[in-house]
Each structure stands twice: as structure tokens, then as C-alpha cells.
VMD Tcl script that draws the C-alpha trace (Angstrom):
set ca {
  {0.00 0.10 -0.03}
  {1.66 2.90 -0.42}
  {1.67 6.34 1.69}
  {-1.12 7.97 -0.19}
  {-3.82 5.42 0.16}
  {-2.65 4.59 3.95}
  {-3.25 8.41 4.45}
  {-6.06 8.24 2.33}
  {-7.32 5.27 4.46}
  {-6.92 7.09 7.69}
  {-8.35 10.51 7.11}
  {-11.61 8.32 5.83}
  {-11.47 6.41 9.23}
  {-12.01 9.17 11.00}
  {-14.11 10.47 8.81}
  {-16.12 7.37 9.60}
  {-15.83 7.32 13.23}
  {-15.40 10.67 13.97}
  {-11.77 8.61 16.67}
  {-8.24 9.30 15.94}
  {-5.95 6.53 15.09}
  {-4.02 5.45 17.98}
  {-0.62 4.78 16.65}
  {0.67 0.62 18.24}
  {3.56 0.62 20.36}
  {6.83 1.05 18.65}
  {8.84 -2.31 18.01}
  {12.57 -3.27 17.52}
  {11.83 -2.53 14.09}
  {10.17 0.64 14.18}
  {12.40 1.96 16.15}
  {15.28 1.19 13.66}
  {13.56 2.25 10.96}
  {12.58 5.46 12.63}
  {16.92 5.59 13.15}
  {17.03 4.66 9.27}
  {14.99 7.72 8.58}
  {17.06 10.35 10.71}
  {20.07 9.02 9.13}
  {18.09 9.14 5.60}
  {16.93 12.69 6.11}
  {17.15 14.14 2.51}
  {15.98 11.12 0.81}
  {12.81 11.58 3.61}
  {12.36 14.94 3.47}
  {12.39 15.07 -0.13}
  {9.83 12.14 -0.09}
  {7.51 14.24 1.90}
  {8.02 17.38 0.28}
  {7.08 15.42 -2.83}
  {3.98 13.80 -0.83}
  {3.00 17.86 0.06}
  {3.46 19.41 -3.59}
  {0.87 16.62 -4.32}
  {-1.59 17.84 -2.33}
  {-1.09 21.99 -3.03}
  {1.12 22.40 0.59}
  {4.03 24.74 0.82}
  {6.85 22.97 3.00}
  {9.19 25.07 4.15}
  {12.27 23.98 6.31}
  {13.94 25.74 8.76}
  {17.32 26.04 10.81}
  {16.90 23.11 13.65}
  {16.89 23.92 17.73}
  {17.38 27.00 17.14}
  {14.73 29.14 19.88}
  {12.38 31.29 16.82}
  {11.78 27.64 15.17}
  {10.69 25.66 17.83}
  {7.82 28.42 19.56}
  {7.11 28.78 16.30}
  {6.09 25.02 16.19}
  {5.26 24.68 19.55}
  {2.15 27.66 18.62}
  {1.22 25.59 15.70}
  {0.94 22.51 17.11}
  {-1.05 23.66 20.07}
  {-3.33 25.26 17.40}
  {-3.67 21.91 15.36}
  {-4.34 20.17 18.68}
  {-7.39 22.63 20.14}
  {-8.90 22.65 16.53}
  {-9.07 18.42 16.37}
  {-10.26 18.40 20.27}
  {-13.35 20.95 18.95}
  {-13.57 18.43 16.36}
  {-14.03 15.80 18.42}
  {-16.22 17.03 21.26}
}
mol new
graphics top color blue
foreach p $ca { graphics top sphere $p radius 0.5 }
foreach p [lrange $ca 0 end-1] q [lrange $ca 1 end] { graphics top cylinder $p $q radius 0.2 }
display resetview
């Protein structure tokens, strides 16, 4: 199953049940995949950027671990979580 098909399946499942999916506990294999993903960061970002481009989403990269970008991300995540809570409740 492609990543796009998996994303669409998860989204349709949420729309049907109004419940967010729960991720299973990571296994050793999942942890290894995460390490590989971090090791091949450039390839991952390229693939992610291509998926976002297909969906007309602007993918901006910033310098990592700076107070300015960390604060912006924390605020964005907070806004998204609040929006999801309102949708679910």
C-alpha cells in the first residue's frame, strides 16, 4: 500500500468513526526504521516534500533547534490540537 493510500485510509477512517487512530507501541523494528529515517534525512524530506506538493501544501524547512522556530512550532501544534479537540468533542 502506498503512503498516499495509507493517508487516505486513515483520513476516511477518522471521518467515518470520528475517532483519531491510536499508534501501536513501537517495536524494535519500528525503532530501527526511525533511526534509518533520521539517518537518511535528505531522502525522507524529499519524499515528504513531493507528497505535500501533490496536495498543494507549502513545505518550508527551517534551521533546527533554534528558539524562534521551536516557539513557532509549539504554537502551531497547540492550535492544531485545540482544533482537533473541538472537532472531536
